C-alpha positions in Angstrom: 5.0 -15.7 10.4 7.1 -18.2 8.6 10.7 -17.1 8.5 11.8 -19.9 6.1 10.6 -18.3 2.8 11.6 -18.6 -0.8 14.1 -16.0 -2.0 12.3 -12.8 -3.1 9.3 -13.4 -0.8 7.3 -10.2 0.0 6.7 -9.7 3.7 4.8 -6.5 4.2 3.5 -3.4 2.5 6.0 -0.7 3.6 4.0 2.3 2.3 1.6 3.4 -0.3 0.8 6.7 -2.0 -2.7 8.0 -2.8 -3.8 11.2 -4.6 -5.1 14.4 -3.1 -6.4 17.7 -4.4 -5.8 19.4 -1.1 -2.6 18.4 0.7 -3.3 20.4 4.0 -6.8 18.8 4.2 -5.3 15.3 3.5 -2.6 15.7 6.2 -5.1 16.9 8.8 -7.6 14.2 8.1 -5.2 11.3 8.4 -3.7 12.8 11.5 -7.2 12.8 13.1 -8.3 9.4 11.8 -5.1 7.3 11.8 -2.9 9.2 14.2 -0.5 9.8 11.4 2.6 11.9 12.2 4.9 14.0 10.0 7.6 11.9 8.3 10.5 12.9 6.2 10.6 16.2 4.3 7.4 18.0 3.5 7.2 19.8 0.2 6.8 23.4 1.6 5.6 24.6 -1.8 2.8 22.1 -1.8 3.6 21.1 -5.4 4.4 17.4 -4.8 3.0 16.1 -1.5 3.9 14.7 1.9 4.5 11.5 3.8 3.2 10.6 7.2 4.4 8.0 9.7 1.9 5.3 10.7 3.5 2.7 13.1 6.2 0.6 11.3 5.1 1.9 7.9 4.1 5.2 6.3 1.9 6.6 3.6 1.9 9.5 1.2 -0.5 12.0 -0.3 0.6 13.4 -3.6 -1.0 16.5 -5.1 -2.7 15.9 -8.4 -3.0 18.5 -11.2 -6.5 17.4 -12.1 -9.5 16.7 -10.0 -9.6 13.1 -8.8 -12.5 11.0 -10.2 -15.6 10.4 -8.0 -15.4 7.3 -5.8 -17.4 4.2 -6.8 -18.6 3.7 -3.2 -17.5 2.2 0.1 -15.6 -1.1 -0.4 -15.7 -0.7 -4.2 -12.9 1.6 -5.2 -9.4 0.3 -6.0 -6.7 0.5 -5.0 -7.8 0.4 -1.4 -5.7 -0.1 1.7 -6.4 -1.6 5.1 -5.0 -1.2 8.6 -4.8 -3.8 11.3 -6.9 -3.1 14.4 -7.9 -5.1 17.4 -11.4 -6.6 17.8 -11.9 -4.9 21.1 -11.2 -1.5 19.6 -13.8 -1.6 16.8 -16.4 0.5 18.7 -13.7 3.2 19.4 -12.9 3.4 15.7 -16.5 3.8 14.9 -16.9 6.6 17.4 -13.9 8.4 15.9 -15.2 8.1 12.3 -18.6 9.4 13.4 -17.1 12.2 15.4 -15.3 13.5 12.3 -18.2 12.7 10.0 -16.3 10.2 7.9 -18.4 8.1 5.5 -18.1 4.5 6.6 -19.8 1.1 6.7 -21.1 -0.8 9.7 -18.7 -3.5 11.0 -18.9 -6.6 8.8 -17.8 -10.0 9.9 -16.2 -11.8 7.0 -13.9 -14.6 5.9 -14.2 -13.8 2.2 -10.5 -13.1 1.9 -9.4 -16.3 3.7 -9.2 -15.0 7.2 -11.9 -14.5 9.9 -12.3 -11.0 11.1 -14.3 -7.8 11.1 -13.9 -5.0 8.5 -15.1 -1.3 8.4 -14.9 0.4 5.0 -14.3 4.2 5.0 -13.1 6.9 2.7 -11.1 10.2 2.9 -12.2 13.6 1.5 -10.5 12.8 -1.8 -12.5 9.6 -2.3 -9.5 7.3 -1.4 -10.9 4.1 0.1 -9.6 2.4 3.2 -10.5 -0.4 5.7 -10.0 -1.0 9.4 -9.4 -4.8 9.5 -9.7 -6.6 12.9 -8.7 -10.3 12.3 -9.5 -12.9 14.9 -5.7 -13.6 15.0 -3.3 -10.7 14.6 0.1 -11.5 13.1 3.3 -10.7 15.1 4.2 -7.0 14.7 0.8 -5.9 13.4 0.1 -3.5 16.3 3.6 -2.6 17.4 4.0 1.2 18.1 0.3 1.6 17.2 -0.1 4.9 19.1 -3.1 6.3 21.1 -5.6 5.8 18.3 -4.8 2.0 18.2 -4.3 1.8 14.5 -1.7 -0.8 13.4 0.4 -1.2 10.3 -0.9 -1.7 6.7 -2.8 -5.0 6.6 -3.5 -5.3 2.9 -4.0 -3.7 -0.4 -6.9 -4.4 -2.7 -6.4 -4.0 -6.5 -8.1 -5.0 -9.7 -7.2 -7.7 -12.2 -8.7 -8.6 -15.6 -7.2 -12.1 -15.5 -6.7 -13.6 -12.0 -4.6 -16.5 -13.2 -2.3 -14.2 -15.1 -2.0 -12.1 -12.0 -1.3 -15.1 -9.8 1.4 -16.3 -12.2 3.1 -12.8 -12.2 3.3 -12.6 -8.4 4.4 -16.2 -8.1 7.2 -15.6 -10.5 8.5 -12.2 -9.3 7.3 -11.9 -5.6 7.3 -15.6 -4.5 3.6 -15.3 -3.5 1.1 -18.1 -3.8 -2.7 -17.9 -3.5 -4.7 -18.6 -0.4 -6.8 -21.7 -1.3 -9.5 -21.1 1.3 -12.9 -22.3 0.2 -14.4 -19.1 1.7 -12.7 -17.0 -1.0 -15.2 -16.3 -3.9 -14.2 -17.1 -7.5 -13.8 -13.5 -8.4 -11.1 -12.9 -5.8 -7.4 -13.7 -5.6 -5.8 -13.5 -2.2 -2.0 -13.5 -2.0 -0.8 -13.8 1.6 2.4 -12.0 2.4 5.1 -13.7 4.5 4.7 -11.3 7.4 0.9 -11.7 7.8 -0.4 -9.0 5.5 -1.9 -9.7 2.1 -2.6 -8.4 -1.4 -6.1 -8.9 -2.8 -7.1 -8.8 -6.4 -10.7 -8.5 -7.6 -11.8 -9.6 -11.1 -12.7 -6.5 -13.2 -13.9 -6.2 -16.8 -12.6 -2.6 -16.9 -10.0 -1.0 -14.7 -10.8 1.9 -12.4 -9.7 5.5 -13.0 -7.4 5.7 -10.0 -4.9 2.9 -11.0 -1.4 4.2 -11.0 -0.2 3.0 -14.4 -2.6 5.2 -16.4 0.1 7.9 -16.4 -2.2 10.7 -15.5 -1.7 10.6 -11.7 1.4 11.6 -9.8 3.2 9.0 -7.7 0.4 6.5 -7.0 2.0 3.2 -5.9 2.7 0.8 -3.1 6.1 -0.5 -1.8 6.6 -4.2 -1.1 9.1 -5.4 1.5 11.6 -8.1 0.6 14.6 -9.2 2.7 17.4 -6.7 1.9 19.6 -9.5 0.4 16.8 -10.1 -2.1 16.4 -6.4 -3.1 18.6 -6.3 -6.2 18.1 -10.0 -7.2 14.4 -9.4 -7.2 14.8 -6.5 -9.7 17.3 -8.5 -11.8 14.8 -11.3 -12.1 12.3 -8.8 -13.5 14.8 -7.1 -15.8 15.6 -10.4 -17.3 12.0 -11.0 -18.4 10.1 -7.7 -18.5 10.5 -4.8 -20.9 11.3 -1.2 -19.7 8.6 1.5 -20.1 10.3 4.7 -21.1 7.4 6.8 -20.1 8.3 9.8 -17.8 5.1 11.4 -16.4 6.9 14.7 -15.7 7.4 15.2 -19.4 3.6 15.6 -19.7 3.0 13.0 -22.4 0.4 10.5 -21.4 0.8 7.0 -22.8 -1.6 5.8 -25.4 -3.9 2.9 -24.3 -2.0 2.1 -21.2 -4.4 -0.7 -20.3 -3.0 -2.6 -23.3 0.6 -2.5 -22.1 2.2 -5.6 -20.7 3.7 -6.0 -17.3 6.9 -3.8 -17.2 9.5 -1.9 -15.2 9.9 1.9 -15.3 11.6 4.9 -13.9 10.8 6.0 -10.3 10.5 9.7 -10.5 12.6 10.6 -7.4 16.2 11.8 -7.5 17.3 8.4 -6.2 15.1 6.6 -8.8 16.7 8.6 -11.6 20.2 7.7 -10.2 19.1 4.1 -9.9 18.3 4.0 -13.6 21.5 5.8 -14.5 23.5 3.2 -12.7 21.6 0.0 -13.7 20.0 1.1 -17.0 16.6 0.0 -15.7 13.9 1.5 -13.5 12.9 0.3 -10.1 9.2 0.8 -10.4 7.2 -2.1 -11.8 3.7 -2.5 -13.1 1.7 -5.7 -13.3 -0.6 -6.6 -16.2 -3.3 -4.3 -14.9 -1.4 -1.1 -14.4 -1.0 -1.5 -10.6 2.3 0.2 -9.6 4.9 -1.0 -7.1 8.5 -0.9 -6.1 10.6 -3.0 -3.6 12.0 -1.9 -0.2 14.7 -4.0 1.4 14.0 -5.1 5.0 16.6 -6.0 7.6 14.9 -8.0 10.4 15.0 -6.6 13.9 15.3 -9.0 16.8 15.9 -11.8 14.3 12.4 -11.5 12.8 10.8 -9.8 9.9 7.8 -9.0 12.2 9.7 -5.7 12.6 12.3 -4.6 10.1 14.6 -1.7 9.2 13.6 -0.4 5.9 16.3 0.2 3.3 14.9 2.2 0.4 16.3 3.0 -3.0 17.8 6.2 -1.4 19.7 4.0 1.1 20.9 1.6 -1.6 22.0 4.4 -4.0 23.8 6.3 -1.3 25.7 3.1 -0.2 26.7 2.5 -3.8 27.9 6.1 -4.3 30.0 5.9 -1.1 31.5 2.5 -2.1 32.6 4.2 -5.4 34.2 7.0 -3.5 31.6 9.6 -4.6 30.9 11.9 -1.6 27.8 13.9 -1.0 24.2 13.0 -0.4 21.6 12.4 -3.0 19.1 15.3 -3.3 15.9 14.2 -1.5 12.9 16.3 -2.6 10.7 13.6 -1.2 11.3 10.3 0.7 10.6 7.1 -1.4 
């Protein structure tokens, strides 16, 4: 890990949210396959979803009103998320996947994303796609607090892009990310190494898949990108200075027309803290790239002087601090963690 990074550099993927049509099944599955543990408040009414703790990160499953579309197959659906694992634990992960009858690929040795390692593709009962990624060289912090199932933190996200150069320009400008220039990376792939050792990957696509978050029809699908906490608001202000605000509110039930034609933009995050954030700043803290992929930032405070492990400061934290600084008592309502 290089600690001397440009302001606004993204270090890790703090969390992601996928869709589910059966929350109890989703929670049980990921507990058995990833060793996921309860995290934050669970929506007891089963109307929104739940988060689970995974090492130094977490993930969420949000209940969707409509059936999720069929998967396009192992290693083909996007967005897709990977987890760091050790090379010597690959056989154990295969046995666990087989034990629970999880669809998966054989181990594949590859350097097609700029790093040498072994990947296993697998999917959950809702057709969400995942990977176990065992690189030859693990970055610092990748396996900290990995638990008995030996699954590390989120290693990467895989998304779609209709114009890889436009995508590269967007993330260079707003996330201080630059492409991996390895000759092993095929021409239809853009790899953006994150400063902590994870990565974001974009695949060239003529048409975008059904599960992308910015279509407006799915609840809460997104990933959260970690920047140093001092870069949290400056990163948003940089976006607000150049991107337009999308006034769409999914909870109002009005789907956007032709969302695939919309430019990169910022938007309201639907949580109580997200609504307070927009009330205070006049802009949302979600953002969408040119291909409807949805994100927001999380501030990170390094532990032990390194961003290999960090304390996450979410929008809830920042809004609570702001309210207290203004002498406004009481806590923000938290129907779900960010």
